[in-house]
Structures are given as structure tokens and as C-alpha cells.
C-alpha positions as CSV (number, residue, x, y, z in Angstrom):
1,X,-56.9,-15.4,-56.7
2,X,-60.2,-17.6,-56.3
3,X,-61.2,-19.4,-53.0
4,X,-60.4,-22.6,-53.7
5,X,-56.3,-21.7,-54.5
6,X,-56.7,-18.9,-51.6
7,X,-57.5,-22.7,-49.3
8,X,-54.1,-24.3,-51.5
9,X,-52.4,-21.4,-49.9
10,X,-53.4,-21.9,-46.5
11,X,-52.9,-25.4,-46.3
12,X,-49.3,-24.9,-48.0
13,X,-47.9,-22.7,-45.2
14,X,-49.6,-24.4,-42.3
15,X,-47.3,-26.9,-43.7
16,X,-44.2,-24.9,-44.3
17,X,-44.7,-23.3,-40.8
18,X,-45.1,-26.7,-39.7
19,X,-41.6,-28.3,-41.0
20,X,-39.6,-25.0,-40.0
21,X,-40.6,-25.5,-36.8
22,X,-39.2,-29.5,-36.9
23,X,-35.8,-28.6,-38.3
24,X,-35.7,-26.4,-35.5
25,X,-36.3,-29.4,-32.8
26,X,-34.7,-31.7,-35.1
27,X,-31.4,-29.9,-34.7
28,X,-32.3,-29.8,-31.0
29,X,-32.3,-33.5,-30.7
30,X,-28.9,-33.8,-32.7
31,X,-27.8,-31.6,-30.1
32,X,-29.3,-33.5,-27.3
33,X,-28.1,-36.7,-28.4
34,X,-24.8,-36.1,-29.0
35,X,-24.6,-34.5,-25.2
36,X,-26.2,-38.0,-24.1
37,X,-24.0,-40.6,-26.4
38,X,-21.0,-41.2,-24.3
39,X,-23.4,-41.3,-21.4
40,X,-23.0,-44.7,-20.7
41,X,-19.4,-45.6,-22.0
42,X,-18.1,-43.0,-19.2
43,X,-19.9,-45.1,-16.9
44,X,-18.6,-47.8,-17.6
45,X,-15.1,-47.4,-18.9
46,X,-13.7,-44.0,-18.0
47,X,-12.0,-46.0,-14.8
48,X,-10.8,-48.5,-16.7
49,X,-8.3,-46.7,-18.2
50,X,-6.8,-44.8,-15.5
51,X,-3.8,-43.1,-17.5
52,X,-5.0,-42.6,-21.7
53,X,-1.6,-41.8,-22.7
54,X,-0.3,-45.2,-21.4
55,X,-2.3,-48.6,-22.8
56,X,-0.7,-50.3,-20.4
57,X,-2.8,-49.0,-18.0
58,X,-5.9,-50.8,-19.2
59,X,-8.1,-52.5,-16.8
60,X,-10.5,-54.0,-19.1
61,X,-9.8,-54.8,-22.8
62,X,-11.2,-52.2,-25.7
63,X,-12.1,-49.2,-23.1
64,X,-10.0,-47.6,-25.1
65,X,-12.7,-46.9,-27.3
66,X,-14.1,-44.0,-25.0
67,X,-11.1,-41.8,-25.3
68,X,-10.9,-43.3,-28.9
69,X,-14.7,-41.9,-29.8
70,X,-13.5,-38.5,-27.8
71,X,-12.4,-36.7,-31.1
72,X,-15.5,-37.5,-32.7
73,X,-17.7,-36.6,-30.1
74,X,-16.5,-32.8,-30.2
75,X,-16.7,-33.1,-34.1
76,X,-20.5,-34.1,-33.4
77,X,-21.3,-31.7,-31.4
78,X,-19.7,-28.3,-33.8
79,X,-22.2,-30.1,-36.2
80,X,-25.3,-30.2,-34.3
81,X,-24.5,-26.5,-32.9
82,X,-24.4,-26.1,-37.1
83,X,-27.2,-27.8,-38.0
84,X,-29.4,-25.8,-35.2
85,X,-27.6,-22.6,-37.0
86,X,-29.1,-23.4,-40.3
87,X,-32.5,-24.6,-39.3
88,X,-32.6,-20.8,-37.6
89,X,-32.1,-19.7,-41.0
90,X,-35.5,-20.8,-42.0
91,X,-36.9,-17.6,-39.2
92,X,-34.8,-15.3,-40.5
93,X,-35.4,-15.4,-44.1
94,X,-39.0,-15.6,-42.7
95,X,-39.5,-19.0,-44.6
96,X,-42.2,-19.8,-42.0
97,X,-44.3,-17.1,-43.0
98,X,-44.2,-16.2,-46.6
99,X,-46.8,-16.4,-48.8
100,X,-44.2,-17.0,-51.5
101,X,-40.8,-18.4,-51.7
102,X,-37.5,-15.6,-53.0
103,X,-34.5,-16.6,-53.7
104,X,-33.3,-16.5,-50.0
105,X,-36.5,-19.4,-48.9
106,X,-35.2,-21.2,-51.3
107,X,-31.4,-21.2,-50.7
108,X,-31.9,-21.6,-46.3
109,X,-34.4,-24.9,-47.5
110,X,-31.5,-26.2,-49.6
111,X,-28.7,-25.4,-47.3
112,X,-30.8,-27.6,-45.0
113,X,-31.3,-30.3,-46.5
114,X,-27.5,-30.7,-47.8
115,X,-26.5,-30.0,-44.1
116,X,-28.5,-32.5,-43.1
117,X,-28.3,-35.4,-45.6
118,X,-24.6,-34.8,-45.2
119,X,-24.5,-34.7,-41.7
120,X,-26.4,-38.0,-41.4
121,X,-24.7,-40.0,-43.8
122,X,-21.1,-38.8,-42.0
123,X,-22.4,-39.8,-38.5
124,X,-24.1,-43.0,-39.4
125,X,-20.8,-44.5,-40.9
126,X,-18.8,-42.9,-38.1
127,X,-21.0,-44.4,-35.6
128,X,-21.2,-47.7,-37.3
129,X,-17.4,-47.7,-36.6
130,X,-17.4,-47.4,-33.3
131,X,-20.2,-49.6,-32.5
132,X,-18.5,-52.7,-34.8
133,X,-15.3,-51.9,-32.1
134,X,-17.7,-51.8,-29.4
135,X,-18.9,-55.0,-29.7
136,X,-15.5,-56.2,-30.8
137,X,-12.7,-55.5,-29.4
138,X,-14.1,-54.9,-25.2
139,X,-13.9,-57.7,-23.0
140,X,-17.7,-57.7,-21.6
141,X,-17.0,-60.8,-19.2
142,X,-14.2,-59.1,-17.8
143,X,-15.9,-55.8,-17.6
144,X,-19.3,-57.5,-15.4
145,X,-16.8,-58.5,-13.5
146,X,-15.3,-55.3,-12.2
147,X,-19.0,-53.3,-12.3
148,X,-21.8,-56.1,-11.3
149,X,-21.4,-54.5,-7.9
150,X,-21.6,-50.9,-8.8
151,X,-24.6,-51.2,-10.8
152,X,-23.1,-48.8,-13.7
153,X,-22.9,-52.4,-16.0
154,X,-24.6,-52.7,-19.2
155,X,-24.3,-54.9,-22.3
156,X,-26.8,-52.5,-24.6
157,X,-25.8,-50.8,-27.6
158,X,-29.0,-48.3,-27.5
159,X,-26.6,-45.2,-27.9
160,X,-24.7,-46.0,-31.3
161,X,-28.0,-47.3,-32.3
162,X,-30.6,-44.1,-30.9
163,X,-28.9,-42.0,-34.0
164,X,-31.3,-43.9,-36.3
165,X,-33.7,-42.1,-35.0
166,X,-32.1,-38.9,-34.4
167,X,-31.6,-38.8,-38.3
168,X,-35.0,-40.8,-39.7
169,X,-36.5,-37.5,-37.6
170,X,-34.0,-34.8,-39.5
171,X,-34.2,-36.5,-42.8
172,X,-38.3,-36.1,-42.7
173,X,-37.9,-32.3,-41.7
174,X,-35.7,-32.3,-44.3
175,X,-38.0,-34.0,-46.8
176,X,-41.2,-31.6,-45.7
177,X,-39.4,-28.2,-46.6
178,X,-38.7,-30.1,-49.7
179,X,-42.0,-31.1,-50.8
180,X,-43.4,-28.1,-49.3
181,X,-40.9,-26.5,-51.7
182,X,-42.0,-28.2,-54.6
183,X,-45.8,-27.5,-53.1
184,X,-45.0,-23.5,-53.0
185,X,-43.2,-23.1,-56.4
186,X,-46.4,-25.0,-58.3
187,X,-49.2,-23.2,-56.3
188,X,-46.5,-19.3,-57.6
189,X,-46.6,-20.5,-61.2
190,X,-50.3,-21.8,-61.4
191,X,-51.4,-18.5,-59.7
192,X,-48.8,-16.3,-62.6
193,X,-50.3,-18.1,-65.6
194,X,-53.8,-16.8,-64.1
195,X,-52.7,-13.3,-63.5
196,X,-51.5,-13.6,-67.5
197,X,-54.6,-15.7,-68.4
198,X,-56.5,-12.6,-66.7
199,X,-54.5,-9.7,-68.6
200,X,-55.1,-11.0,-71.8
201,X,-58.9,-11.7,-71.7
202,X,-58.9,-7.6,-70.4
203,X,-56.6,-6.8,-73.3
């Protein structure tokens, strides 16, 4: 292989290593986001529903959203763990170090792409719906009166909006993985052509 081809492989392998580590970081970021997502809702609304099974116990209109989101939050936590495990497949298959990709490497990349895209679409739909419920059903004026002394009141939607940044990072990692796979395929294809050309000349 000539010097130019060697340099291209070197650059590609550096990018694929970065993409693999970014995928792990993205999975960890989604996991941490899930753990923090309910923070503001817990601080504000947990005490506003003394008896979750009794709607008449609700002290502030709309406060039940905290409990409405529990099922989604548990499912999202499982999804985030799944994304982390799928990202680990990149290292199990040595995708971060392979000079040549094999079926396992392409499968790991494809699985990461499918899982992260599906998770982003699913989570965005759920979170957007809960954000709308939060903004349209919670009586913020009443909530502020009850919580102003405790200093825990906020009308911020930060935790609802933060998923956009979290999944943008996740999809960036996926895009880099796919770019690396396409780049690698082209390098391998060109290498095979050079080998075949060399054989033809020597024959």
C-alpha cells in the first residue's frame, strides 16, 4: 500500500475511534439525562399529590403529571441502558481498532444507528406531549403561592427541552459511525482494486 493510502487509513481509523468513544459518551449522557429529567417535577409536584390514587387529594391542578410520567421514565431508563449496551458492541467487535471491517463491525454500527434513531424519535414524541400537558394543565399561579416560601418553584421547561441537545449529540455520534463505515468501505474497495491490478501486471 502506498504512503497516501496508508495516511488515509490512519486518518479513518482515528475518526472511527473517536466515533466509538462518542457513542459510549452519548449513551452515558442519555442515561444521566433520564436520571435528572424528573428533578424539577419531583421538587415541585411530589408533595402536591399526597395520595396518588385519590384525585381529590391533589393540591394544585395538573400536579398529577408527575405520576403520569413515571411509566415513561422507567421505560426511558431501560432504553438508555440498552443504548449503552449497544454502544459497547462497538468495542466488543473491535470497531474502534479494526483496519478492516467485517460483518460484525457493520452489524454493530447498523444496530447503533437504528437504536439511537428509534430512541430519539420515540422519546421526543413522548417528552413533547408531556411538555404540552405540563404547560397547559398545571396551575402555575397556585403552585407558586404554595412553593414560594420553600424556594423550590420554577416554571422552567429545561428538563423537557434538554432532550433535544442530548439526542442531537447521540445522532451526531451515529452520523460519524456511518460516515466512518462508508469511508472504510471505499478504502477497502480501492485497496482490493490495487491488489487485483498488481496481480494482473505481475501476471
